[in-house]
N, C-alpha and C positions, 0 to 999 in steps of 0.2 A: 689787763687780763693775765691770768696765769695759765699757760698752756703746757700740756703734757704731750710728749711725742713718743709713740710706741716704736717697737723695733722695725716696723714696716714704714716708718716715716709719717704716719697719720697723726695729725694734731687734734687734741681735744681740749676745750676750755674747761679748766677745773676750778677756777676761782678768779677773784679780782683783788686788786690792791688799792688801798686809799693811802693818803699821806697825812700824817699828823702835823700839827702846827710847827713842830721843830724839824720837819723834813724827813723824818723816819718813816719807812714804809710800815703800814699796819694792815694785816690781812683782814678782809671782811668775810672770808670763807674759811670753813674748817677744811683743811687740805693737807695732803702730803706734798711738800714742796720739792723734796729731793731725797733720793735713795739710790745708792750704787748697787746695781745688780747686773751681771753676776758679781759675786764677791768671793774672796779667799780670806779666811781668818775672821775678820769682823767688818762691819759696815756701819755707817751712821745714817739715820733717817732724820730729816728735818720736817717738823710739823708746824703748820700754821694754826694757831689757836686764837680765834677772835675773842674780843673782850666780852661779847654776848654770852660766852660760855664760862666766864670767870666764876670761880667758886664751885663749879661742877667737878665731879670726880672724872679722871681720865685713866685709861688703862691701855697699854700696848702689850699684845700677846702674840706669840709665835706658834703657828700650827704647821703640822706636816701636810703633805699633799693628800693624805687620807682624812684630814679634818681633825686629827687628834692634837690636843694641846701639848706643845713641846715645853714651853715655859712662859711665864709672865715676865716681860722685859722691863716694864716701867709702870708706875702708877703714882697718883697723887691728885692734887687739886689744880685746876686750870687757873693760871694767873693772867692769861692773855698774852699775845705776841707769838714768838716762835720758841720751839723746844727742840733741842737736838737729843736724839735717843740713840745710844750706841747698842748695837746688837752683836754680841760675842758669838761667833759661829765656830770657834776653835774645836768644840766638842761635837759638832754636827757632822753627819754624813753628807756627802755631796748629794744634791737633789733639789727639788722644788719645795719651797716653804711659802707660807702666807702669813702676813702680818695683819692683825685686826686691831684697829685703833678705835676706841670708844671714848666719847666725851659727852656726859649727860646722856641724852637719848640718841645722839648722832653716832654714825659708824662709818669708818673708811677701811678699805683693805688694799693691800699691795702684794704682788707676787715677788718673791726673792729667789734667786738661783744661787746656790752654794756650789762652788767648784773646788 
C-alpha cells in the first residue's frame, strides 16, 4: 500500500504497488507519490502512472488559491511507471497553490505551499 500522511499525522491509503518480474516496483494506481511542500524556489513532484494509462495524454497544471491557472507545468503521453515533474516557483509569490494532474479521464490534485 502507498500511504499519505497529512500534517496532523493522519494516514490515508492512496494506492498500491505491485512488483514486476525483475523486482522493480510498478504502481497499479494513478497517484502522487511524493511532493515537497512547503517549498522555496522549486520542488519536484513524483507521479505514479500505471501502464493502463499508457498512450493517454497527461497534463500537470498549477493553479492559485482562487482557482486561476498560473501555468501548465508539464504535458505529454503516459508511458507508464513514474514521472518526476519539476515545478519552478522562483517567480511565484508566497502562498497556497494547487497542482492538478490529469491523465486520460483521471484527475489528481495536491496542495503546495510556497514560502
